[in-house]
DRENDO-835108 format. One record per residue (C-alpha): residue in three letters; x, y, z; residue number from 1. Coordinates in steps of 0.001 Angstrom, whole numbers. Each point is the difference from the previous one (the first is absolute). Last residue first. Layout:
! residues N
> rest,xx,yy,zz,nr
> ala,X,Y,Z,NUM
...
//
This chain:
! residues 640
> rest,xx,yy,zz,nr
> unk,55703,-54794,12003,640
> unk,-1183,1659,-3261,639
> unk,-3118,1507,-1973,638
> unk,-506,1555,-2991,637
> unk,-1336,3152,-1312,636
> unk,-699,1725,-3453,635
> unk,-2423,3405,-400,634
> unk,-1271,-61,-3230,633
> unk,-792,3470,-1560,632
> unk,-4001,1401,-207,631
> unk,-2542,-1287,-3108,630
> unk,-2221,2944,-881,629
> unk,-3039,-322,-1828,628
> unk,-1217,3455,-1320,627
> unk,-1199,2616,2589,626
> unk,-2988,1628,1771,625
> unk,-2308,-3145,-640,624
> unk,-1171,-932,3254,623
> unk,-31,-2364,2779,622
> unk,3262,-2409,-671,621
> unk,-1963,-1737,-2767,620
> unk,-927,3064,-2336,619
> unk,3827,-206,-1343,618
> unk,2120,-1901,1886,617
> unk,2461,1315,2672,616
> unk,2810,-2903,368,615
> unk,2433,-365,2951,614
> unk,2810,-2238,-73,613
> unk,1441,-2821,1804,612
> unk,3129,-2302,-585,611
> unk,1129,-3343,1977,610
> unk,2943,-2445,-204,609
> unk,219,-2812,2206,608
> unk,3774,-823,1830,607
> unk,-1146,209,3324,606
> unk,-3750,-1041,741,605
> unk,-2387,2490,1761,604
> unk,-2531,-1006,2462,603
> unk,-2331,2762,276,602
> unk,-698,3693,-129,601
> unk,57,2011,-2931,600
> unk,-626,3582,1149,599
> unk,-1945,2373,-2269,598
> unk,-764,3524,276,597
> unk,-1613,2296,-2416,596
> unk,149,3557,-824,595
> unk,-1699,2429,-1471,594
> unk,-494,2653,2828,593
> unk,-3553,-618,48,592
> unk,617,-3872,288,591
> unk,750,-2356,-2875,590
> unk,-2615,-2847,-559,589
> unk,1541,-3409,-575,588
> unk,-1173,-2452,-2925,587
> unk,1666,-3311,-306,586
> unk,2907,-2004,-568,585
> unk,1488,-3391,1280,584
> unk,2825,-2638,-1404,583
> unk,11,1279,-3311,582
> unk,2497,-2230,-2018,581
> unk,3418,1250,-1509,580
> unk,2303,-2548,-2088,579
> unk,2090,-2801,-240,578
> unk,1458,-201,3203,577
> unk,-3089,167,2339,576
> unk,142,4053,-23,575
> unk,-2887,1575,2552,574
> unk,-2538,2501,-921,573
> unk,-1973,2429,2170,572
> unk,-2737,2160,-1917,571
> unk,-1385,2990,1419,570
> unk,-2814,1691,-1728,569
> unk,-391,3559,1227,568
> unk,-3368,1752,1564,567
> unk,-1238,3556,-278,566
> unk,-3475,739,1844,565
> unk,1223,3721,584,564
> unk,3433,726,-2322,563
> unk,3081,732,1939,562
> unk,2542,-531,-2633,561
> unk,1434,-3661,203,560
> unk,2845,-1188,2427,559
> unk,416,-3634,1383,558
> unk,2197,-1121,2931,557
> unk,861,-3642,788,556
> unk,1394,-802,2952,555
> unk,1821,-3408,-210,554
> unk,-85,-2386,2930,553
> unk,3287,-1063,1812,552
> unk,771,-3538,1348,551
> unk,1267,-832,-3702,550
> unk,2637,2385,436,549
> unk,-828,2774,-3095,548
> unk,1805,779,-3127,547
> unk,-1375,2554,-2457,546
> unk,704,-1167,-3435,545
> unk,1570,2243,-3211,544
> unk,411,-1999,-2813,543
> unk,2961,-1169,-2062,542
> unk,-556,-3457,513,541
> unk,-115,604,3816,540
> unk,821,3256,922,539
> unk,420,1565,3793,538
> unk,-2197,2125,2118,537
> unk,801,-689,3746,536
> unk,-1562,-251,3605,535
> unk,-3511,-131,-1145,534
> unk,-2744,1518,1943,533
> unk,-1501,2402,-2822,532
> unk,-1549,-550,-3243,531
> unk,-1442,2349,-2592,530
> unk,-2845,188,-2447,529
> unk,-958,2838,-2378,528
> unk,-2965,1030,-1992,527
> unk,-468,3261,-1451,526
> unk,-2620,414,-2812,525
> unk,97,-646,-3532,524
> unk,-1351,2959,-2361,523
> unk,-2262,-504,-3018,522
> unk,-513,3357,-1928,521
> unk,-3453,1005,-1190,520
> unk,-597,2272,-2650,519
> unk,-2659,2304,-372,518
> unk,-1209,2725,-2807,517
> unk,-2371,3304,455,516
> unk,-1127,2121,-2398,515
> unk,-1972,3635,42,514
> unk,-1630,1050,-3337,513
> unk,1606,2359,-1904,512
> unk,-1996,3365,-1008,511
> unk,-143,2143,3001,510
> unk,2479,-2040,1703,509
> unk,891,-3445,1386,508
> unk,825,-1060,3439,507
> unk,2907,-2078,-1361,506
> unk,899,-2977,2684,505
> unk,2881,-2520,-267,504
> unk,-1084,-2755,2580,503
> unk,2215,-2628,1864,502
> unk,-1419,-3091,1846,501
> unk,2414,-1152,2826,500
> unk,806,-3664,818,499
> unk,1744,470,3517,498
> unk,3671,1854,847,497
> unk,238,2225,-2700,496
> unk,2423,3129,-186,495
> unk,-1494,2355,-2747,494
> unk,1808,2228,-2907,493
> unk,-1718,2336,-2241,492
> unk,64,827,-3790,491
> unk,-2160,2423,-2478,490
> unk,462,45,-3625,489
> unk,-2104,1823,-2452,488
> unk,3092,217,-2255,487
> unk,222,3433,354,486
> unk,-375,-169,3938,485
> unk,-3242,-1077,1758,484
> unk,-889,2441,2848,483
> unk,363,-1828,3794,482
> unk,-1879,-1477,2449,481
> unk,2251,-2752,2058,480
> unk,-389,-2650,2274,479
> unk,-3688,981,1023,478
> unk,-1434,-2853,2781,477
> unk,-2480,-2933,-9,476
> unk,-519,-648,3404,475
> unk,1240,-2997,1824,474
> unk,-1544,-1954,2924,473
> unk,-2654,-1343,-1976,472
> unk,2622,-1937,-1697,471
> unk,1948,-117,-3645,470
> unk,2244,3637,-850,469
> unk,-1677,2032,-1886,468
> unk,2316,2635,-1758,467
> unk,-176,2889,-2133,466
> unk,1216,1969,-2740,465
> unk,-1483,3034,-1039,464
> unk,52,1583,-3537,463
> unk,-350,3809,-980,462
> unk,-260,697,-3479,461
> unk,-3319,1721,-107,460
> unk,-215,2180,-3498,459
> unk,-1855,-1782,-2814,458
> unk,1556,-3306,715,457
> unk,2754,-1773,-2212,456
> unk,1180,-3703,1743,455
> unk,1396,-403,3317,454
> unk,2519,-2466,1104,453
> unk,926,-1230,3605,452
> unk,2869,-1311,757,451
> unk,555,-2013,3758,450
> unk,3174,-794,1522,449
> unk,-205,-2777,2922,448
> unk,1836,-249,2709,447
> unk,559,-3196,2247,446
> unk,-999,-315,3678,445
> unk,-818,-3520,-724,444
> unk,1261,-1111,-3184,443
> unk,-2377,320,-3209,442
> unk,-1921,-2731,-1751,441
> unk,266,61,-3720,440
> unk,1545,2679,-2160,439
> unk,2211,2919,250,438
> unk,-1208,3942,-45,437
> unk,-3415,533,-73,436
> unk,-2210,1169,-2879,435
> unk,-3130,2437,-231,434
> unk,-1793,1198,-2873,433
> unk,-2454,2728,-696,432
> unk,-1703,694,-3504,431
> unk,-2180,2973,-1109,430
> unk,-3728,449,-570,429
> unk,-883,2804,-1884,428
> unk,-2719,2352,274,427
> unk,79,3149,-2438,426
> unk,544,3348,1110,425
> unk,-1145,3359,1406,424
> unk,1362,978,3410,423
> unk,-2189,2416,2363,422
> unk,1077,3553,1660,421
> unk,-2016,2250,2176,420
> unk,989,3424,1056,419
> unk,-1755,2221,2524,418
> unk,380,3867,390,417
> unk,-1473,2355,2610,416
> unk,206,4125,114,415
> unk,-1595,1303,3591,414
> unk,-3481,1286,-441,413
> unk,-1338,3587,1310,412
> unk,2455,2180,-2026,411
> unk,619,-2019,-3100,410
> unk,945,-3332,-525,409
> unk,1929,-1499,-2646,408
> unk,-1917,-3482,-697,407
> unk,2349,-2135,-1854,406
> unk,-1539,-3513,-888,405
> unk,3280,-2309,-1624,404
> unk,-528,-3188,-1940,403
> unk,2706,-2272,-910,402
> unk,7,-2763,-2931,401
> unk,2738,-2502,433,400
> unk,1127,-2237,-2756,399
> unk,-1574,-2008,-2968,398
> unk,-1376,2010,-2602,397
> unk,-3557,1081,-1672,396
> unk,-1099,1087,3559,395
> unk,-4362,20,274,394
> unk,-742,2417,2738,393
> unk,-3339,1195,1418,392
> unk,23,2547,2669,391
> unk,-2681,537,2750,390
> unk,-831,2938,2264,389
> unk,-1392,745,3311,388
> unk,-806,3645,1608,387
> unk,-3379,-338,-521,386
> unk,-71,3318,-2135,385
> unk,3003,-833,-1673,384
> unk,3660,1757,1208,383
> unk,1206,1616,-3367,382
> unk,1936,-1412,-3055,381
> unk,-1697,-2926,-232,380
> unk,1717,-1282,-1902,379
> unk,3737,-891,-1857,378
> unk,3128,1530,-269,377
> unk,2613,-1590,-1649,376
> unk,3618,-1725,444,375
> unk,2608,-1804,-1878,374
> unk,-147,-3081,-2097,373
> unk,1730,-2229,2677,372
> unk,-2806,841,2203,371
> unk,-1965,3007,1755,370
> unk,-3135,1226,680,369
> unk,-1010,3352,1463,368
> unk,-3022,1373,1980,367
> unk,-4,3894,920,366
> unk,-2612,1333,2149,365
> unk,-1792,3133,-54,364
> unk,-2743,756,2515,363
> unk,-3706,-392,-1508,362
> unk,-1399,-1959,2752,361
> unk,513,774,3808,360
> unk,2353,-2158,2090,359
> unk,-2240,-974,2959,358
> unk,503,-3108,-516,357
> unk,2909,-1877,-607,356
> unk,1091,338,-3994,355
> unk,-341,-3454,-1801,354
> unk,1286,-2101,-2260,353
> unk,-609,-3728,-1919,352
> unk,2064,-952,-2792,351
> unk,-1189,-2759,-2248,350
> unk,2314,-2101,-2096,349
> unk,-777,-1269,-3523,348
> unk,1950,-3328,-1407,347
> unk,2406,-255,-2949,346
> unk,2712,-628,1845,345
> unk,-917,-1412,3477,344
> unk,-286,2339,2729,343
> unk,1869,93,3327,342
> unk,-879,1177,3404,341
> unk,-3151,1644,-1017,340
> unk,-378,3689,1077,339
> unk,-1599,2093,2741,338
> unk,269,3342,426,337
> unk,-773,2412,3143,336
> unk,176,3590,801,335
> unk,-50,1702,3636,334
> unk,326,3474,-76,333
> unk,491,1248,3669,332
> unk,-2004,3306,443,331
> unk,2579,3170,600,330
> unk,-150,1543,3402,329
> unk,-2880,2597,1428,328
> unk,-2183,-1152,-1491,327
> unk,-1655,-2677,-1897,326
> unk,-3576,1082,895,325
> unk,-2609,-3197,-577,324
> unk,-3569,576,-199,323
> unk,-2421,-2835,1039,322
> unk,-3142,902,-1307,321
> unk,-3316,-259,1193,320
> unk,-3413,382,-2128,319
> unk,-3384,-553,215,318
> unk,-276,2302,3280,317
> unk,2818,2361,-9,316
> unk,3623,-9,-983,315
> unk,3353,240,1475,314
> unk,2075,-2661,1598,313
> unk,3613,975,774,312
> unk,3901,-1761,-423,311
> unk,3166,1566,652,310
> unk,2719,-1464,-1552,309
> unk,3635,380,503,308
> unk,1003,-3182,2053,307
> unk,925,-607,3774,306
> unk,-3660,-592,938,305
> unk,-2047,927,-2921,304
> unk,-1715,2975,685,303
> unk,-3789,372,1188,302
> unk,-2795,2358,-784,301
> unk,-3401,-418,171,300
> unk,-784,1795,3328,299
> unk,-3185,1669,-1391,298
> unk,-454,-1259,-3715,297
> unk,1394,2140,-2922,296
> unk,-2957,1522,-1399,295
> unk,-2242,-999,-3067,294
> unk,773,-775,-3436,293
> unk,3401,-1739,121,292
> unk,3253,2158,-920,291
> unk,875,1624,3619,290
> unk,2515,2474,-1388,289
> unk,3286,-713,1027,288
> unk,2652,2941,1772,287
> unk,3584,-168,453,286
> unk,2511,1935,2255,285
> unk,-2454,1251,2775,284
> unk,1086,2889,1801,283
> unk,579,-246,4141,282
> unk,3301,-2611,-556,281
> unk,1665,-1740,2612,280
> unk,-315,-3420,-2035,279
> unk,-1319,1072,-3730,278
> unk,-4004,747,131,277
> unk,-1974,-1790,-2113,276
> unk,-3119,1447,-1459,275
> unk,-3687,-2083,-824,274
> unk,-2696,1381,-1875,273
> unk,-3748,239,-404,272
> unk,-1762,-1019,3590,271
> unk,3422,1189,1659,270
> unk,3019,-2341,730,269
> unk,3312,691,1831,268
> unk,2721,-1922,-665,267
> unk,3215,347,2004,266
> unk,3516,-1020,-358,265
> unk,1730,-1549,3025,264
> unk,1757,-2815,-2053,263
> unk,-2058,-2268,886,262
> unk,-3179,1707,-1321,261
> unk,-2276,1816,2076,260
> unk,-3907,25,-897,259
> unk,-2622,2615,189,258
> unk,-3477,36,-533,257
> unk,-3215,2273,-7,256
> unk,1399,3646,-595,255
> unk,-2261,3124,-480,254
> unk,1159,3377,-497,253
> unk,2930,-948,-1904,252
> unk,3594,-338,1431,251
> unk,3450,1622,222,250
> unk,1240,-1954,3286,249
> unk,152,689,3532,248
> unk,3023,-1497,1893,247
> unk,942,-229,3726,246
> unk,-3582,283,1812,245
> unk,-577,-476,3271,244
> unk,-1813,-3561,733,243
> unk,1485,-359,3473,242
> unk,2204,-3134,-282,241
> unk,-994,-839,-3572,240
> unk,1531,2935,-1298,239
> unk,-2353,1248,-3053,238
> unk,360,263,-3520,237
> unk,-2136,2001,-2323,236
> unk,-2581,-41,-2600,235
> unk,-3052,1878,1462,234
> unk,-988,2327,-3230,233
> unk,-3588,594,1941,232
> unk,-877,-3376,-311,231
> unk,2429,-3220,437,230
> unk,3262,-1338,66,229
> unk,1789,-1214,3220,228
> unk,3726,-1586,97,227
> unk,1550,-994,3020,226
> unk,3620,570,529,225
> unk,2675,-1737,1726,224
> unk,-1045,-3561,-580,223
> unk,2810,-1344,-1927,222
> unk,-1966,-646,-2970,221
> unk,-2158,2927,80,220
> unk,-3329,-240,1210,219
> unk,-3129,754,-1649,218
> unk,-3539,831,717,217
> unk,-2840,1375,-2056,216
> unk,-3349,1977,319,215
> unk,1041,2373,2505,214
> unk,-2149,3115,234,213
> unk,2290,2528,1189,212
> unk,2530,-459,2567,211
> unk,-2056,429,3307,210
> unk,1628,-2186,2737,209
> unk,-865,-3506,1487,208
> unk,2205,-891,2750,207
> unk,3527,-533,-608,206
> unk,1912,-3312,1355,205
> unk,-3136,-1792,1101,204
> unk,1318,-3095,1922,203
> unk,-1282,-3175,-833,202
> unk,-38,-2869,3001,201
> unk,1969,-2779,-712,200
> unk,2979,1553,-1218,199
> unk,1238,1232,-3558,198
> unk,-3267,1795,-1042,197
> unk,1316,3339,109,196
> unk,-3209,2164,-1018,195
> unk,97,2838,-2445,194
> unk,-3176,2130,-639,193
> unk,-1304,2106,-2674,192
> unk,-3098,2172,-229,191
> unk,-1788,2185,-2455,190
> unk,-1118,3720,-448,189
> unk,-2715,-1621,-440,188
> unk,-536,-3750,853,187
> unk,-1048,-2274,-3210,186
> unk,3744,-1615,-307,185
> unk,511,-696,3445,184
> unk,3098,-890,512,183
> unk,2384,-2962,1448,182
> unk,3749,-423,394,181
> unk,1575,-3412,1495,180
> unk,3685,34,975,179
> unk,1984,-2877,1259,178
> unk,1471,-870,-3419,177
> unk,-2203,2158,-2847,176
> unk,-3443,-185,-76,175
> unk,-2919,2022,-1383,174
> unk,-3525,317,633,173
> unk,-2823,1893,-1380,172
> unk,-2596,244,2892,171
> unk,-3503,-925,-101,170
> unk,-1822,2729,1487,169
> unk,-211,2025,3243,168
> unk,3731,-32,670,167
> unk,845,359,3618,166
> unk,3128,-2068,271,165
> unk,-1093,-2872,1969,164
> unk,1786,-2847,-955,163
> unk,-801,-3636,729,162
> unk,-3641,722,-719,161
> unk,-692,-3708,-1997,160
> unk,1585,-3297,670,159
> unk,555,-2225,-2699,158
> unk,347,-3482,578,157
> unk,3194,-1329,-94,156
> unk,274,-928,4249,155
> unk,3114,-1818,612,154
> unk,2204,2216,-2161,153
> unk,1376,-552,-3262,152
> unk,-3036,1925,-2160,151
> unk,-299,2807,2310,150
> unk,-2682,2120,-1373,149
> unk,-896,3332,1571,148
> unk,-2323,2606,21,147
> unk,-342,3933,-742,146
> unk,-3563,2087,843,145
> unk,-881,2417,-2393,144
> unk,-3870,-1262,252,143
> unk,399,-1754,-3502,142
> unk,2882,-1965,1097,141
> unk,3806,-95,-543,140
> unk,1973,-2797,73,139
> unk,3749,-954,941,138
> unk,2088,-3142,-528,137
> unk,2615,-443,2161,136
> unk,3586,-176,13,135
> unk,890,3272,1306,134
> unk,-1912,1468,-2817,133
> unk,-2289,-1159,-3022,132
> unk,-2820,1926,-1429,131
> unk,-4004,-473,-856,130
> unk,-2949,1648,-671,129
> unk,-3636,-1423,625,128
> unk,86,-2206,2695,127
> unk,-3829,-592,1400,126
> unk,209,-336,3796,125
> unk,-3416,-1001,1175,124
> unk,1065,-2248,2672,123
> unk,2809,-2482,-783,122
> unk,1796,468,-3711,121
> unk,640,-3069,-1949,120
> unk,3273,-1112,-1326,119
> unk,304,-1948,-3322,118
> unk,2431,-2207,-2060,117
> unk,2097,-862,-2694,116
> unk,-1606,1504,-3146,115
> unk,2053,92,-3300,114
> unk,1626,2781,-1299,113
> unk,3389,-790,-747,112
> unk,1502,1436,3128,111
> unk,-2686,-1994,2220,110
> unk,-2837,1906,1036,109
> unk,-1675,554,3125,108
> unk,-3707,1101,939,107
> unk,-1128,2405,2570,106
> unk,-3295,-632,1603,105
> unk,-3038,1846,977,104
> unk,-1936,-1538,-3332,103
> unk,-1261,3435,-1207,102
> unk,3332,1643,1178,101
> unk,2350,-2169,-1966,100
> unk,3307,1365,542,99
> unk,2496,-1507,-2223,98
> unk,4000,-1035,1431,97
> unk,2200,-1010,-2858,96
> unk,3129,-2486,993,95
> unk,4077,200,-1153,94
> unk,615,-1492,3698,93
> unk,2263,2917,858,92
> unk,-1144,2759,-2137,91
> unk,-3677,-212,1271,90
> unk,-2353,2027,-2493,89
> unk,-3031,1742,1097,88
> unk,-3588,338,-1961,87
> unk,-2663,2070,747,86
> unk,-3878,-1041,-1413,85
> unk,-1767,-3020,-894,84
> unk,-3676,551,127,83
> unk,-819,-3203,-1408,82
> unk,2596,-2598,-454,81
> unk,-1296,-2924,-1973,80
> unk,2557,26,-2426,79
> unk,3971,-352,-339,78
> unk,1510,919,-3236,77
> unk,3170,-920,-1266,76
> unk,2693,990,-2452,75
> unk,-1351,2983,-1694,74
> unk,2361,1818,-2132,73
> unk,648,3530,1598,72
> unk,3281,655,-1663,71
> unk,1633,-674,3331,70
> unk,-1768,-2927,528,69
> unk,-3686,-524,1195,68
> unk,-1766,-1585,3025,67
> unk,-3885,1021,580,66
> unk,-1895,-223,2958,65
> unk,-3781,-395,-475,64
> unk,-3160,1305,1729,63
> unk,-986,1656,-3433,62
> unk,-1045,3293,2052,61
> unk,2896,-172,2456,60
> unk,2518,-845,-2723,59
> unk,3664,-431,1651,58
> unk,3274,293,-1595,57
> unk,3325,-1926,-16,56
> unk,2842,786,-2083,55
> unk,2183,-2975,-531,54
> unk,3980,16,-426,53
> unk,-228,-3334,2020,52
> unk,2691,1292,2849,51
> unk,-910,3585,-749,50
> unk,-3438,-250,1065,49
> unk,-1731,3174,-649,48
> unk,-3042,1523,1777,47
> unk,-3246,1453,-1431,46
> unk,-3603,726,1848,45
> unk,-3441,680,-695,44
> unk,-793,314,-3670,43
> unk,-3597,-523,-1774,42
> unk,-1423,-2371,-2703,41
> unk,3262,-1993,-955,40
> unk,1469,-2136,-2778,39
> unk,2941,2927,-506,38
> unk,895,2001,-3336,37
> unk,3627,440,-584,36
> unk,1756,3439,-199,35
> unk,3271,1570,-733,34
> unk,2365,2782,700,33
> unk,3408,78,-479,32
> unk,1352,3328,48,31
> unk,25,3517,-1783,30
> unk,-379,2878,2560,29
> unk,-3078,1945,418,28
> unk,749,3758,346,27
> unk,1442,2036,3111,26
> unk,-1819,-1409,2724,25
> unk,-3293,1199,1575,24
> unk,-2126,-3117,1000,23
> unk,-3028,-226,-2200,22
> unk,-3251,1266,1501,21
> unk,-2270,-1961,2281,20
> unk,-2919,-1879,-1222,19
> unk,-577,-2353,2775,18
> unk,72,-3396,1129,17
> unk,-1720,-1557,3018,16
> unk,1641,-1797,2770,15
> unk,-2350,-2380,1836,14
> unk,-1285,-2389,-2690,13
> unk,3294,257,-1511,12
> unk,1636,-1900,2380,11
> unk,2572,1685,2343,10
> unk,3646,-593,-1344,9
> unk,2653,-2423,1027,8
> unk,3821,878,-69,7
> unk,2529,-2898,-753,6
> unk,749,-1746,3546,5
> unk,2773,-135,2652,4
> unk,135,-1250,3211,3
> unk,712,-3626,-1519,2
> unk,-1930,-2982,1555,1
//
């Protein structure tokens, strides 16, 4: 579990709002400022999950937890959680913890808002506020005590009163690293305590000291500053080690929320306004007014982790809004546009576009259409109310049509441009042929030439030539992929050792259907026979014979490509003085190396002439990988 967490505030039932004066800054600055109505009856707490880019908001009165995207669109609602209060985010596991005092439980939710498990408190402990520190979840109780939950420990149940700080009411909690800060929001002039929870026994670093009526806490990202906001103009940065003041901020009389962004910018909220302070600055550089009737809810400010958005919940019973403040940097504009990949001439295309929320309606946008005839502006001219738009188009000529949506941006939004093109034309089939060099059965190891010829197409002129030798141990392989020349021709060569099916493949294009043509080339195999143990080789009637003593048995070796299960047909013949006649014949299996060894034993008669050859017979020699192939004859005779 990470030792980092996103700030968690106290439930609205425990921290009351106020109607303090607006922060004293030099005039409102123009800024992105949007609101979205939330389906809640009350506000308890808010945390942001940067992994899923979701905002979690608890509703104690409605008894539910809602998750929204960064535009406030509700993505999930979990009900039957009466009294749900404080929230805490575990940055390591990506889980959100929710305090449920009525059930004496802490519930855990996945990063998408789905519930996963519950932990039950022992005794009468009622967890109300939550924080993550030192690898554990800590909870504040109604009597001021602080309990602990260790989800990975041997006893994961909630343990009350682990930390004694001297606070008398449910504390506001915040954690960063090994530090846990707590404040009593009801005490006047107030009390803030800091506890180191790294060891098994928490150690109070700084005992409660008066710091004004503290209603909200936040740690800086590096943990070196503890931000406190509250009544009597309280808005200051404290040193965690001794709770001494590091910096005071120019603030209103009553502040109820504080948050620190990843850049170190500090946001302080009152019931009616939010001010943002640049890192190290004591004077606000930008101010936002709470738009929703009612007030900014206590503890309801939360930054987008690593991003520019600041979120806050404002309202009163009957209506609550998520207000999105785009400060201090520009919000990143996201524009999408979808278009068909192609369009048949004479038909109508529909393009759909959207501006990602929360871009406000009415900002100018430029949409242009361009084809061979030129370019022109099309509507809409401003961002639509719902951020979405459609364009219908019926082109009058073939070619490419390009749409560009350009948003110039302003002081609050970055510029963005998106372009989509689609082809317009008429679908027509093409021709494709594949020819091989030579004819008939090819010799083993022969290089065959291949010529593919492609007809007219819309745009694509690429042809692939593939070779697929027979047999499950061989794979179809790409021989060549090339653009056809002006005559539509693509050539390739391939060395064949088996019957091979060649394919010419045209993948098609927007208006030309794909085509594939094939041709199969038969190929002889290699099959040879040799004789050893002869004492000489000499010609008889112009033919070379191996001469062996009649007391010697010829040793015959046959070779063929090593194919599992392959046999060769051996045919031994003798010459009767007029013609050759078969003496012995049969199938013999070759070994794993493609070899066959035979020894012709027995009583041999001097002067008789013999010959032997090996034959591969298609479909009879154990496979169909090659065309029938007759090996060479080897001639031999015996002498005294």
